[in-house]
GUMARDREN-525535 format. One record per residue (C-alpha): x, y, z; residue number from 1. Coordinates in Angstrom, 3 decimals, decimal comma, always signed. Example, Ala and Ser with C-alpha at 12.3 -4.5 7.8 and 13.67 -1.06 7.14 Angstrom:
<nodes>
(node (+12,300 -4,500 +7,800) 1);
(node (+13,670 -1,060 +7,140) 2);
</nodes>
This chain:
<nodes>
(node (+26,196 -77,049 -42,074) 1);
(node (+27,094 -78,346 -45,486) 2);
(node (+26,121 -80,707 -48,212) 3);
(node (+27,606 -82,735 -51,001) 4);
(node (+26,770 -83,438 -54,591) 5);
(node (+26,662 -79,802 -55,655) 6);
(node (+24,293 -78,767 -52,898) 7);
(node (+24,575 -75,276 -51,532) 8);
(node (+26,571 -74,948 -48,309) 9);
(node (+25,006 -73,001 -45,409) 10);
(node (+27,138 -71,620 -42,603) 11);
(node (+25,738 -71,168 -39,107) 12);
(node (+27,345 -68,442 -36,946) 13);
(node (+29,831 -69,709 -34,380) 14);
(node (+30,036 -66,575 -32,172) 15);
(node (+27,302 -64,676 -30,318) 16);
(node (+27,994 -61,517 -32,350) 17);
(node (+27,710 -63,502 -35,577) 18);
(node (+24,002 -64,139 -34,966) 19);
(node (+23,219 -60,430 -35,268) 20);
(node (+21,293 -59,963 -38,494) 21);
(node (+21,665 -63,634 -39,510) 22);
(node (+18,591 -64,907 -41,339) 23);
(node (+17,413 -68,414 -42,187) 24);
(node (+17,013 -68,390 -45,943) 25);
(node (+14,303 -70,282 -47,773) 26);
(node (+16,838 -72,782 -49,034) 27);
(node (+18,161 -73,393 -45,526) 28);
(node (+14,659 -73,921 -44,144) 29);
(node (+13,712 -76,208 -47,044) 30);
(node (+16,838 -78,288 -46,418) 31);
(node (+15,920 -78,652 -42,730) 32);
(node (+12,272 -79,486 -43,438) 33);
(node (+13,182 -82,140 -45,985) 34);
(node (+16,003 -83,662 -43,944) 35);
(node (+15,582 -87,189 -42,585) 36);
(node (+18,539 -87,004 -40,215) 37);
(node (+17,844 -87,162 -36,495) 38);
(node (+20,308 -84,393 -35,556) 39);
(node (+18,730 -81,763 -37,842) 40);
(node (+15,867 -79,522 -36,738) 41);
(node (+12,830 -80,569 -38,755) 42);
(node (+9,149 -81,478 -38,263) 43);
(node (+10,223 -85,099 -37,809) 44);
(node (+12,506 -84,277 -34,875) 45);
(node (+9,952 -81,985 -33,190) 46);
(node (+7,052 -84,280 -32,260) 47);
(node (+5,752 -81,809 -29,620) 48);
(node (+6,205 -78,304 -31,067) 49);
(node (+4,004 -76,616 -28,432) 50);
(node (+6,173 -78,002 -25,638) 51);
(node (+9,354 -76,966 -27,454) 52);
(node (+7,995 -73,458 -28,043) 53);
(node (+7,146 -73,191 -24,331) 54);
(node (+10,679 -74,216 -23,358) 55);
(node (+12,171 -71,790 -25,867) 56);
(node (+10,117 -68,927 -24,430) 57);
(node (+11,301 -69,865 -20,949) 58);
(node (+14,925 -70,040 -22,131) 59);
(node (+14,712 -66,608 -23,793) 60);
(node (+13,255 -65,070 -20,642) 61);
(node (+15,858 -66,723 -18,421) 62);
(node (+18,767 -65,613 -20,611) 63);
(node (+17,498 -62,040 -20,805) 64);
(node (+16,970 -62,051 -17,039) 65);
(node (+20,651 -62,875 -16,567) 66);
(node (+21,835 -60,273 -19,088) 67);
(node (+22,818 -62,800 -21,780) 68);
(node (+21,320 -60,838 -24,650) 69);
(node (+23,420 -62,047 -27,573) 70);
(node (+22,980 -65,657 -26,466) 71);
(node (+19,198 -65,382 -26,962) 72);
(node (+19,464 -64,865 -30,726) 73);
(node (+19,940 -68,588 -31,590) 74);
(node (+16,910 -69,471 -29,440) 75);
(node (+14,825 -66,845 -31,236) 76);
(node (+15,876 -68,303 -34,575) 77);
(node (+14,804 -71,805 -33,479) 78);
(node (+11,538 -70,380 -32,107) 79);
(node (+10,865 -68,703 -35,448) 80);
(node (+11,545 -71,950 -37,303) 81);
(node (+9,288 -74,031 -35,034) 82);
(node (+6,488 -71,450 -35,177) 83);
(node (+6,617 -70,946 -38,933) 84);
(node (+7,715 -74,298 -40,365) 85);
(node (+6,311 -76,765 -37,833) 86);
(node (+3,314 -75,081 -36,151) 87);
(node (+2,407 -72,947 -39,205) 88);
(node (+1,560 -70,029 -36,893) 89);
(node (+2,311 -66,689 -38,575) 90);
(node (+1,346 -64,724 -35,452) 91);
(node (+4,054 -66,475 -33,439) 92);
(node (+6,572 -65,740 -36,191) 93);
(node (+5,641 -62,051 -35,944) 94);
(node (+5,996 -62,279 -32,168) 95);
(node (+9,532 -63,630 -32,471) 96);
(node (+10,337 -60,727 -34,785) 97);
(node (+9,009 -58,238 -32,240) 98);
(node (+11,125 -59,824 -29,516) 99);
(node (+14,166 -59,685 -31,758) 100);
(node (+13,496 -56,037 -32,624) 101);
(node (+13,221 -55,153 -28,933) 102);
(node (+16,495 -56,980 -28,271) 103);
(node (+18,273 -55,074 -31,054) 104);
(node (+16,882 -51,789 -29,732) 105);
(node (+18,273 -52,588 -26,275) 106);
(node (+21,629 -53,362 -27,860) 107);
(node (+21,631 -49,996 -29,622) 108);
(node (+21,281 -51,468 -33,128) 109);
(node (+18,584 -49,182 -34,516) 110);
(node (+18,848 -50,364 -38,131) 111);
(node (+18,416 -54,038 -37,242) 112);
(node (+15,577 -53,196 -34,846) 113);
(node (+13,665 -51,298 -37,540) 114);
(node (+14,158 -54,185 -39,956) 115);
(node (+12,702 -56,736 -37,522) 116);
(node (+9,763 -54,530 -36,593) 117);
(node (+8,974 -54,090 -40,253) 118);
(node (+9,084 -57,844 -40,793) 119);
(node (+6,651 -58,343 -37,889) 120);
(node (+3,916 -56,512 -39,798) 121);
(node (+1,206 -54,165 -38,580) 122);
(node (-0,566 -56,729 -36,321) 123);
(node (-3,847 -55,744 -37,943) 124);
(node (-6,476 -58,334 -38,906) 125);
(node (-7,444 -58,444 -42,554) 126);
(node (-11,193 -58,475 -43,408) 127);
(node (-11,332 -62,280 -43,599) 128);
(node (-9,588 -62,656 -40,229) 129);
(node (-11,891 -60,026 -38,735) 130);
(node (-14,992 -61,933 -39,882) 131);
(node (-13,529 -65,165 -38,522) 132);
(node (-12,823 -63,460 -35,203) 133);
(node (-16,370 -62,128 -34,865) 134);
(node (-17,817 -65,509 -35,817) 135);
(node (-15,658 -67,196 -33,177) 136);
(node (-16,908 -64,775 -30,523) 137);
(node (-20,554 -65,487 -31,423) 138);
(node (-20,042 -69,247 -31,426) 139);
(node (-18,317 -69,210 -28,059) 140);
(node (-21,095 -67,058 -26,617) 141);
(node (-23,731 -69,522 -27,820) 142);
(node (-21,732 -72,437 -26,421) 143);
(node (-21,322 -70,704 -23,065) 144);
(node (-25,061 -70,059 -22,851) 145);
(node (-25,859 -73,704 -23,633) 146);
(node (-23,272 -74,911 -21,109) 147);
(node (-24,679 -72,650 -18,399) 148);
(node (-28,184 -74,026 -18,986) 149);
(node (-26,906 -77,602 -18,863) 150);
(node (-25,004 -76,936 -15,658) 151);
(node (-28,123 -75,453 -14,089) 152);
(node (-30,121 -78,551 -14,981) 153);
(node (-27,431 -80,815 -13,550) 154);
(node (-27,339 -78,797 -10,332) 155);
(node (-31,128 -79,160 -10,006) 156);
(node (-30,992 -82,849 -10,913) 157);
(node (-33,411 -82,365 -13,797) 158);
(node (-31,460 -84,326 -16,404) 159);
(node (-31,134 -87,494 -14,358) 160);
(node (-27,366 -87,163 -14,199) 161);
(node (-25,101 -86,933 -11,205) 162);
(node (-25,441 -83,665 -9,297) 163);
(node (-22,186 -81,678 -9,309) 164);
(node (-20,926 -80,709 -5,872) 165);
(node (-20,168 -77,136 -4,845) 166);
(node (-16,467 -77,992 -4,450) 167);
(node (-16,317 -79,318 -8,009) 168);
(node (-18,101 -76,270 -9,396) 169);
(node (-15,738 -73,854 -7,620) 170);
(node (-12,531 -75,842 -8,219) 171);
(node (-9,710 -73,941 -9,916) 172);
(node (-6,464 -75,232 -11,420) 173);
(node (-3,334 -75,348 -9,280) 174);
(node (-1,700 -71,895 -9,584) 175);
(node (+1,791 -73,412 -9,253) 176);
(node (+1,445 -75,819 -12,187) 177);
(node (+1,577 -74,629 -15,795) 178);
(node (-0,944 -76,541 -17,876) 179);
(node (+0,348 -77,100 -21,393) 180);
(node (-2,287 -76,666 -24,078) 181);
(node (-2,447 -75,590 -27,719) 182);
(node (-1,460 -71,979 -28,253) 183);
(node (-4,513 -69,750 -28,459) 184);
(node (-4,690 -66,593 -30,520) 185);
(node (-5,175 -64,230 -27,581) 186);
(node (-2,024 -65,563 -25,868) 187);
(node (+0,065 -64,503 -28,844) 188);
(node (-1,769 -61,164 -29,069) 189);
(node (-1,017 -60,441 -25,402) 190);
(node (+2,704 -60,966 -25,992) 191);
(node (+2,540 -58,829 -29,118) 192);
(node (+0,849 -56,043 -27,150) 193);
(node (+3,540 -56,262 -24,476) 194);
(node (+6,232 -55,914 -27,117) 195);
(node (+4,467 -52,904 -28,639) 196);
(node (+4,092 -51,309 -25,214) 197);
(node (+7,827 -51,698 -24,580) 198);
(node (+8,469 -50,075 -27,960) 199);
(node (+6,343 -47,092 -26,905) 200);
(node (+3,445 -47,722 -29,303) 201);
(node (+0,635 -47,421 -26,722) 202);
(node (-2,141 -46,997 -29,288) 203);
(node (-1,344 -50,242 -31,088) 204);
(node (-0,837 -52,085 -27,788) 205);
(node (-4,241 -50,992 -26,493) 206);
(node (-5,907 -52,018 -29,748) 207);
(node (-4,371 -55,507 -29,644) 208);
(node (-5,160 -55,936 -25,928) 209);
(node (-8,818 -55,032 -26,439) 210);
(node (-9,109 -57,705 -29,113) 211);
(node (-7,222 -60,236 -26,940) 212);
(node (-9,489 -59,533 -23,954) 213);
(node (-12,627 -60,287 -25,989) 214);
(node (-11,075 -63,500 -27,263) 215);
(node (-9,953 -64,589 -23,770) 216);
(node (-13,400 -63,888 -22,319) 217);
(node (-15,076 -65,892 -25,054) 218);
(node (-12,756 -68,838 -24,334) 219);
(node (-13,199 -68,438 -20,556) 220);
(node (-9,434 -68,131 -20,052) 221);
(node (-9,129 -66,362 -16,702) 222);
(node (-5,333 -66,168 -16,847) 223);
(node (-5,523 -64,557 -20,274) 224);
(node (-8,117 -62,063 -18,989) 225);
(node (-5,868 -61,247 -16,040) 226);
(node (-2,862 -60,530 -18,255) 227);
(node (-4,969 -58,379 -20,606) 228);
(node (-6,300 -56,298 -17,713) 229);
(node (-2,801 -56,045 -16,215) 230);
(node (-1,292 -54,614 -19,389) 231);
(node (-4,268 -52,297 -19,872) 232);
(node (-3,622 -51,081 -16,320) 233);
(node (+0,026 -50,450 -17,164) 234);
(node (-1,003 -48,474 -20,235) 235);
(node (-3,429 -46,439 -18,114) 236);
(node (-0,643 -45,749 -15,640) 237);
(node (+1,678 -44,593 -18,421) 238);
(node (-1,037 -42,211 -19,608) 239);
(node (-1,393 -40,752 -16,085) 240);
(node (-4,782 -42,310 -15,252) 241);
(node (-3,710 -43,831 -11,934) 242);
(node (-7,236 -44,302 -10,537) 243);
(node (-8,310 -46,269 -13,614) 244);
(node (-5,066 -48,268 -13,490) 245);
(node (-5,725 -49,263 -9,858) 246);
(node (-9,271 -50,320 -10,731) 247);
(node (-8,080 -52,450 -13,668) 248);
(node (-5,294 -54,031 -11,613) 249);
(node (-7,665 -55,002 -8,796) 250);
(node (-10,032 -56,495 -11,360) 251);
(node (-7,149 -58,425 -12,906) 252);
(node (-6,180 -59,924 -9,549) 253);
(node (-9,733 -61,230 -9,153) 254);
(node (-9,290 -63,258 -12,330) 255);
(node (-6,277 -65,440 -11,466) 256);
(node (-3,760 -66,237 -8,737) 257);
(node (-0,812 -67,584 -10,744) 258);
(node (+2,254 -66,496 -8,799) 259);
(node (+4,207 -64,939 -11,704) 260);
(node (+1,205 -62,831 -12,605) 261);
(node (+0,546 -61,976 -8,958) 262);
(node (+4,059 -60,623 -8,457) 263);
(node (+4,008 -58,312 -11,472) 264);
(node (+0,469 -57,201 -10,715) 265);
(node (+1,251 -56,452 -7,060) 266);
(node (+4,309 -54,372 -7,931) 267);
(node (+2,386 -52,301 -10,458) 268);
(node (-0,564 -51,894 -8,081) 269);
(node (+1,769 -50,596 -5,370) 270);
(node (+3,377 -48,134 -7,799) 271);
(node (+0,002 -46,784 -8,837) 272);
(node (-1,147 -46,450 -5,220) 273);
(node (+2,027 -44,549 -4,357) 274);
(node (+1,524 -42,166 -7,283) 275);
(node (-2,118 -41,720 -6,308) 276);
(node (-1,080 -40,900 -2,734) 277);
(node (+1,204 -38,134 -4,013) 278);
(node (-1,197 -36,730 -6,595) 279);
(node (-4,693 -37,024 -5,104) 280);
(node (-5,540 -35,920 -1,571) 281);
(node (-7,457 -38,491 +0,440) 282);
(node (-6,779 -41,331 -1,996) 283);
(node (-4,545 -44,345 -1,446) 284);
(node (-1,626 -43,744 +0,925) 285);
(node (+1,928 -45,021 +0,890) 286);
(node (+0,954 -47,452 +3,643) 287);
(node (-1,635 -48,982 +1,298) 288);
(node (+1,025 -49,506 -1,352) 289);
(node (+3,436 -51,081 +1,137) 290);
(node (+0,628 -53,301 +2,472) 291);
(node (-0,008 -54,651 -1,035) 292);
(node (+3,664 -55,564 -1,415) 293);
(node (+3,794 -57,060 +2,092) 294);
(node (+0,737 -59,229 +1,403) 295);
(node (+2,254 -60,579 -1,805) 296);
(node (+5,560 -61,170 -0,011) 297);
(node (+3,837 -63,101 +2,801) 298);
(node (+1,917 -65,158 +0,249) 299);
(node (+5,097 -66,157 -1,546) 300);
(node (+6,768 -66,875 +1,787) 301);
(node (+3,993 -69,288 +2,762) 302);
(node (+4,258 -71,028 -0,617) 303);
(node (+8,043 -71,279 -0,267) 304);
(node (+7,636 -72,888 +3,152) 305);
(node (+5,380 -75,548 +1,599) 306);
(node (+7,361 -75,955 -1,624) 307);
(node (+11,105 -75,445 -1,005) 308);
(node (+11,835 -76,698 -4,524) 309);
(node (+10,476 -73,384 -5,875) 310);
(node (+13,203 -71,339 -4,145) 311);
(node (+14,920 -70,405 -7,415) 312);
(node (+11,622 -69,050 -8,749) 313);
(node (+10,089 -67,450 -5,672) 314);
(node (+13,177 -65,860 -4,064) 315);
(node (+13,824 -63,447 -6,983) 316);
(node (+10,132 -62,523 -7,003) 317);
(node (+10,153 -61,782 -3,269) 318);
(node (+13,365 -59,822 -3,752) 319);
(node (+11,722 -57,632 -6,390) 320);
(node (+8,770 -56,995 -4,046) 321);
(node (+11,024 -55,992 -1,161) 322);
(node (+13,186 -53,845 -3,400) 323);
(node (+10,111 -51,991 -4,648) 324);
(node (+8,954 -51,453 -1,044) 325);
(node (+12,408 -50,137 -0,141) 326);
(node (+12,400 -47,766 -3,131) 327);
(node (+8,996 -46,375 -2,142) 328);
(node (+10,176 -45,943 +1,444) 329);
(node (+13,339 -44,177 +0,283) 330);
(node (+11,333 -41,645 -1,717) 331);
(node (+9,052 -41,003 +1,237) 332);
(node (+12,040 -40,621 +3,590) 333);
(node (+13,632 -38,012 +1,352) 334);
(node (+10,386 -36,028 +1,178) 335);
(node (+9,826 -36,118 +4,939) 336);
(node (+13,429 -35,184 +5,676) 337);
(node (+13,129 -32,193 +3,349) 338);
(node (+10,106 -31,076 +5,389) 339);
(node (+12,081 -31,316 +8,624) 340);
(node (+10,332 -34,415 +9,962) 341);
(node (+12,084 -37,320 +11,672) 342);
(node (+9,223 -39,843 +11,547) 343);
(node (+10,784 -41,591 +8,574) 344);
(node (+13,799 -43,022 +10,400) 345);
(node (+12,206 -46,204 +11,827) 346);
(node (+10,656 -47,374 +8,558) 347);
(node (+13,833 -46,431 +6,689) 348);
(node (+15,976 -48,574 +9,003) 349);
(node (+13,557 -51,521 +8,739) 350);
(node (+13,648 -51,531 +4,949) 351);
(node (+17,443 -51,166 +4,999) 352);
(node (+17,633 -54,345 +7,061) 353);
(node (+15,149 -56,061 +4,727) 354);
(node (+17,262 -55,065 +1,740) 355);
(node (+20,353 -56,527 +3,423) 356);
(node (+18,514 -59,840 +3,746) 357);
(node (+17,505 -59,621 +0,098) 358);
(node (+21,148 -59,202 -0,923) 359);
(node (+22,169 -62,216 +1,173) 360);
(node (+19,392 -64,379 -0,319) 361);
(node (+20,256 -63,392 -3,888) 362);
(node (+23,946 -64,006 -3,232) 363);
(node (+23,079 -67,506 -1,981) 364);
(node (+21,331 -68,181 -5,303) 365);
(node (+24,368 -67,111 -7,302) 366);
(node (+23,889 -63,352 -7,540) 367);
(node (+23,437 -61,786 -10,945) 368);
(node (+22,040 -58,540 -12,242) 369);
(node (+19,263 -58,426 -9,660) 370);
(node (+21,867 -58,485 -6,874) 371);
(node (+23,698 -55,565 -8,507) 372);
(node (+20,457 -53,560 -8,602) 373);
(node (+19,720 -54,427 -4,965) 374);
(node (+23,201 -53,302 -3,878) 375);
(node (+22,817 -50,045 -5,801) 376);
(node (+19,478 -49,410 -4,078) 377);
(node (+21,040 -50,260 -0,714) 378);
(node (+23,762 -47,734 -1,479) 379);
(node (+21,187 -45,007 -2,156) 380);
(node (+19,397 -45,838 +1,090) 381);
(node (+22,670 -45,442 +3,011) 382);
(node (+23,397 -42,097 +1,386) 383);
(node (+19,935 -40,516 +1,527) 384);
(node (+18,526 -38,619 +3,253) 385);
(node (+21,806 -36,786 +3,640) 386);
(node (+23,222 -36,345 +7,129) 387);
(node (+23,425 -32,828 +8,532) 388);
(node (+26,855 -33,133 +10,166) 389);
(node (+30,083 -33,551 +8,133) 390);
(node (+31,150 -36,634 +10,082) 391);
(node (+27,844 -38,378 +9,313) 392);
(node (+28,083 -37,532 +5,616) 393);
(node (+31,631 -38,836 +5,308) 394);
(node (+30,771 -42,015 +7,206) 395);
(node (+27,795 -42,701 +4,953) 396);
(node (+29,779 -42,081 +1,779) 397);
(node (+32,485 -44,475 +2,968) 398);
(node (+29,840 -47,117 +3,645) 399);
(node (+28,351 -46,564 +0,175) 400);
(node (+31,758 -47,016 -1,453) 401);
(node (+32,137 -50,402 +0,269) 402);
(node (+28,737 -51,460 -1,064) 403);
(node (+29,735 -50,325 -4,545) 404);
(node (+32,896 -52,419 -4,365) 405);
(node (+30,713 -55,467 -3,795) 406);
(node (+28,364 -54,393 -6,604) 407);
(node (+31,320 -53,914 -8,964) 408);
(node (+32,621 -57,381 -8,186) 409);
(node (+29,220 -58,899 -8,926) 410);
(node (+28,799 -56,844 -12,112) 411);
(node (+32,183 -57,990 -13,385) 412);
(node (+31,121 -61,601 -12,821) 413);
(node (+28,037 -60,973 -14,961) 414);
(node (+30,197 -59,426 -17,696) 415);
(node (+32,514 -62,426 -17,630) 416);
(node (+29,566 -64,778 -18,072) 417);
(node (+28,096 -62,695 -20,916) 418);
(node (+31,237 -62,108 -22,990) 419);
(node (+34,013 -64,099 -21,343) 420);
(node (+37,394 -62,416 -21,262) 421);
(node (+36,638 -60,442 -24,429) 422);
(node (+36,376 -56,638 -24,279) 423);
(node (+32,968 -54,981 -24,741) 424);
(node (+31,904 -55,342 -28,401) 425);
(node (+32,129 -52,150 -30,410) 426);
(node (+28,844 -50,474 -31,245) 427);
(node (+26,818 -52,831 -29,016) 428);
(node (+25,467 -51,859 -25,614) 429);
(node (+25,154 -54,989 -23,498) 430);
(node (+23,000 -54,773 -20,388) 431);
(node (+25,767 -56,212 -18,203) 432);
(node (+28,223 -53,583 -19,455) 433);
(node (+25,667 -50,836 -18,834) 434);
(node (+25,160 -52,129 -15,272) 435);
(node (+28,911 -52,110 -14,612) 436);
(node (+29,188 -48,628 -16,114) 437);
(node (+26,411 -47,460 -13,792) 438);
(node (+28,339 -48,793 -10,789) 439);
(node (+31,524 -47,013 -11,900) 440);
(node (+29,628 -43,746 -12,384) 441);
(node (+28,236 -43,996 -8,847) 442);
(node (+31,754 -44,589 -7,582) 443);
(node (+32,950 -41,505 -9,450) 444);
(node (+30,208 -39,333 -7,984) 445);
(node (+30,676 -40,529 -4,422) 446);
(node (+34,467 -40,202 -4,578) 447);
(node (+34,120 -36,615 -5,747) 448);
(node (+31,599 -35,915 -2,973) 449);
(node (+33,938 -37,443 -0,389) 450);
(node (+36,857 -35,385 -1,707) 451);
(node (+34,863 -32,172 -1,377) 452);
(node (+33,733 -33,124 +2,118) 453);
(node (+37,304 -33,815 +3,227) 454);
(node (+38,528 -30,604 +1,672) 455);
(node (+35,958 -28,506 +3,512) 456);
(node (+35,944 -30,581 +6,718) 457);
(node (+39,347 -32,320 +6,938) 458);
(node (+39,064 -33,142 +10,642) 459);
(node (+35,488 -34,437 +10,712) 460);
(node (+36,431 -38,062 +11,479) 461);
(node (+39,727 -37,622 +13,335) 462);
(node (+41,054 -35,159 +15,925) 463);
(node (+42,848 -32,130 +14,603) 464);
(node (+46,581 -32,333 +15,460) 465);
(node (+47,944 -29,443 +17,513) 466);
(node (+50,088 -26,843 +15,784) 467);
(node (+53,673 -27,136 +17,026) 468);
(node (+55,078 -24,187 +18,977) 469);
(node (+57,067 -21,476 +17,262) 470);
(node (+60,729 -22,521 +17,140) 471);
(node (+63,179 -20,788 +19,398) 472);
(node (+66,472 -19,911 +17,673) 473);
(node (+69,606 -18,062 +18,636) 474);
(node (+71,521 -15,790 +16,364) 475);
(node (+70,574 -14,985 +12,812) 476);
(node (+69,926 -18,533 +11,575) 477);
(node (+66,400 -18,345 +10,140) 478);
(node (+66,249 -21,876 +8,702) 479);
(node (+63,994 -23,198 +11,466) 480);
(node (+61,644 -20,214 +11,145) 481);
(node (+61,380 -20,633 +7,374) 482);
(node (+60,674 -24,322 +7,791) 483);
(node (+57,911 -23,532 +10,270) 484);
(node (+56,291 -20,975 +7,955) 485);
(node (+56,560 -23,164 +4,823) 486);
(node (+56,403 -26,875 +5,719) 487);
(node (+56,641 -27,876 +2,037) 488);
(node (+59,943 -26,191 +1,395) 489);
(node (+63,225 -28,016 +1,160) 490);
(node (+64,378 -26,354 +4,342) 491);
(node (+61,702 -28,078 +6,411) 492);
(node (+62,592 -31,219 +8,252) 493);
(node (+59,759 -33,236 +6,717) 494);
(node (+57,208 -31,811 +9,106) 495);
(node (+54,556 -31,480 +6,399) 496);
(node (+53,108 -34,181 +4,193) 497);
(node (+51,171 -33,890 +0,960) 498);
(node (+49,078 -36,260 -1,163) 499);
(node (+51,461 -39,216 -1,340) 500);
(node (+48,883 -41,714 -2,623) 501);
(node (+46,411 -41,284 -5,461) 502);
(node (+43,932 -38,556 -4,734) 503);
(node (+40,243 -39,303 -4,532) 504);
(node (+39,724 -37,151 -7,624) 505);
(node (+42,225 -39,264 -9,553) 506);
(node (+40,479 -42,493 -8,530) 507);
(node (+37,152 -40,957 -9,527) 508);
(node (+38,633 -39,939 -12,887) 509);
(node (+39,710 -43,524 -13,527) 510);
(node (+36,195 -44,761 -12,647) 511);
(node (+34,576 -42,297 -15,054) 512);
(node (+37,014 -43,267 -17,790) 513);
(node (+36,257 -46,951 -17,253) 514);
(node (+32,524 -46,234 -17,575) 515);
(node (+33,173 -44,329 -20,783) 516);
(node (+35,005 -47,331 -22,274) 517);
(node (+32,447 -49,888 -21,168) 518);
(node (+29,310 -48,866 -23,008) 519);
(node (+28,036 -47,086 -26,100) 520);
(node (+24,810 -46,014 -24,376) 521);
(node (+24,352 -42,296 -25,042) 522);
(node (+23,019 -41,322 -21,622) 523);
(node (+25,684 -43,219 -19,729) 524);
(node (+28,426 -41,709 -21,886) 525);
(node (+27,096 -38,210 -21,232) 526);
(node (+27,153 -38,899 -17,491) 527);
(node (+30,669 -40,303 -17,803) 528);
(node (+31,919 -37,204 -19,624) 529);
(node (+30,312 -34,994 -16,991) 530);
(node (+32,089 -37,021 -14,316) 531);
(node (+35,415 -36,633 -16,121) 532);
(node (+34,887 -32,875 -16,314) 533);
(node (+34,065 -32,635 -12,615) 534);
(node (+37,190 -34,598 -11,680) 535);
(node (+39,420 -32,421 -13,867) 536);
(node (+37,975 -29,236 -12,336) 537);
(node (+38,580 -30,558 -8,834) 538);
(node (+42,129 -31,585 -9,708) 539);
(node (+42,831 -28,144 -11,172) 540);
(node (+41,518 -26,436 -8,053) 541);
(node (+43,562 -28,715 -5,808) 542);
(node (+46,941 -27,986 -7,413) 543);
(node (+49,313 -26,707 -4,715) 544);
(node (+46,939 -27,465 -1,866) 545);
(node (+47,880 -29,804 +0,962) 546);
(node (+45,780 -32,272 +2,855) 547);
(node (+47,656 -31,828 +6,106) 548);
(node (+50,124 -29,128 +7,003) 549);
(node (+51,595 -30,836 +10,035) 550);
(node (+52,242 -34,409 +11,048) 551);
(node (+50,522 -35,507 +14,252) 552);
(node (+52,925 -35,553 +17,191) 553);
</nodes>
């Protein structure tokens, strides 16, 4: 932007990378607040700040869900302005800072992340805020007691008013409609606790969630109570208390049935049941965990049949449920196969087919990062448990490589959307680049495995050609005999062939090198260097070796 008459000129970044570290100065904010123009963000142009903040939160979540991390920074800046300058809500400003710090941490920008987390503050209540909080809890408790007494009198018809029906007393809001209302303190605290939990600060997250739960209970906000209990269950699961996590998650599901909450809660409940089945004898089994996911999937399917307009929202949620069920089944299949059992094969095949349908449904919606993850999981289900015969192993690896080709194509589309035709930015680890690097690393590993399989079992998938008979010669001409003994020599008539195309190790080396250039993530780069080393060792061992000594007749 700019100004005349000696006013200071403010420049807004024009590229996604330019928004990194860009701050709205006091002068810039004062100019916006005092502006009377209709195309400038100001309190005059934001008549419904709560609605705008809700849309901004949705936009940030949608962009992050599609891997557009740098594109979320302008939305976070607008959210911070609306929260601080229009709504006058310091807690929401701190929340935007926590989101921004988490985003910078994901991008690998540690210095910027620390700066934002410091600006967010300690999330502690000062003594005055603590007294106000306790007073609010007492007032709400008194109001709830008076309301309960009044409702009892109405139900008995003692106050002369209309008697409330049982249907009216038990009526709940539509779980598929988001009711817009003024932002309550516990809603912001829940998001702050989530951000702290993602940072790894479990102690602070638990402290904020405990306060938010008391506030939500006093305001009779069942959705807020459900989210508080859900995040407390996740913290309990991270601490290893799976039984307590299951109890909290079941209690949370009794509070609300909003479908976004139900999906996340069901996935976490299934994970905890699976861990409990492995750790505690006689507790929840894997079938219990799969039943939880199946129930949630059926519920969403029934809703989708009634409301086809929610396909873009419900299909990804159902896909995440089915993918989690497939991942649990894969782990169980690997364990049973290691024990020598074959009872896993039917369930494994069923979830493979379900995962194929998930990939088709996500592709119909436009694909994206979730499709890449589903294809990677489908690849692991094709590879594991490993086949016992060489032909089966080579066939499975070939099938996995075809799936990875599709995953690579989809990942490259995501990269093109996130950064266009530009190369990966230096020093920044984008999620889409990390996903593509992960696909290339899987290709490198599988190509090396296939090369080793073919080297040890060259005739596993095709019949071994017969060795030609020893040549019959007359006289002392030994050229034919030498050609038979050494098919690679110049004296041979071209009977032997060597690696005329690129070797599998060379293709794997290129894949590992591409992964190394794509991302600055430390773990992925270590894996890429290990893949490069493995390829070089295999190439060194294969010098002078031949794939086939004789051409088929």
